[in-house]
N, C-alpha and C positions, 0 to 999 in steps of 0.2 A: 449706266444700266446696274441694277442687285443682281448680283448670281451670288451663288454658293454652291459648295465643291462640300460635301459630307463626309467624315472619316468617322467611322464608329470606334475611336480610339479612346483612350484614357484622357482624363482631361489636362493641358498642358502640352500634351503631345500631337497637336494637331496633321501633323506633317509626318511621323512616324517614330518610330522607337531611335531613344536618343545613339545616339553613334553609329546607326543603319544610315550611313551617305544613300547608297543605292535604293532604299526605301523612299528616302524624304529628298530622293532627284528626280523617282518617279513621281510622287506625289505632286511636287513641284510643278510637273510637267502637265501631269494633270490641270492645276489650277489653270496654266498659263493658254493649254487649250480651251479648256471655260471659256475663260477673260478672252478669247481671240473669237470663238464660236458661237456664244449664247446671243440668239437673235430675240430673246423675249425678255422683260423686266420678270426676275423671281424664277430666273431658267437655276435648276436644283440637280446636281449630279454626286452619285454616290460613287466614292472612290472604290475599287474593284479589289481592293486589295485589305487583307483581314490582319488584326493586331496578333492574333493566333489562331492558331487552327482550336484548341483547346478555348470555349467560350466560359468556363468556369472562370476567366480572370474576373471576370464581369461580378462575379458573386463577392469578389476577394479586394477587390478593389477600392481603394479610402476605406475602407472598414475599420472602426473604430472599435476594439474589445474592450470590455469593462476595466481588466485587468491595466491596459494602460491608458487610460482615459488622464489621472492623473498627469503622467508625464508628459503627456502631448498638452494639457493645460499650463504645464511649467515651461515647456518647449514653445511656445505662443506667446507666454508672457515675455517671454525674456526676448525673443524677440520683436515685441512691439518696444520693448526696454530701448534696444540699438535701432531700433529705427529713430525713436525719440529723440536719440543720443546725437544722430546722427542729421536729425534735422528734416525728416522725410512725413 
């Protein structure tokens, strides 16, 4: 049965802040509770935990400023080169 636990967190951080074990355990607990209690398909629950009390993190998360564009392109090209060399 499909279930979905929604956390309004930055991409790549679905169960909480890096190294915040307490937050991660709490969110994992919500997921396990949902797994056990969902009785209908597509049951969706939002975790009652916030990434930050200041919602402005959403405005700057993953924002690319023009001054950094070339640097980011070069970093991406290097990452792709390393992946090709590693056979990925």
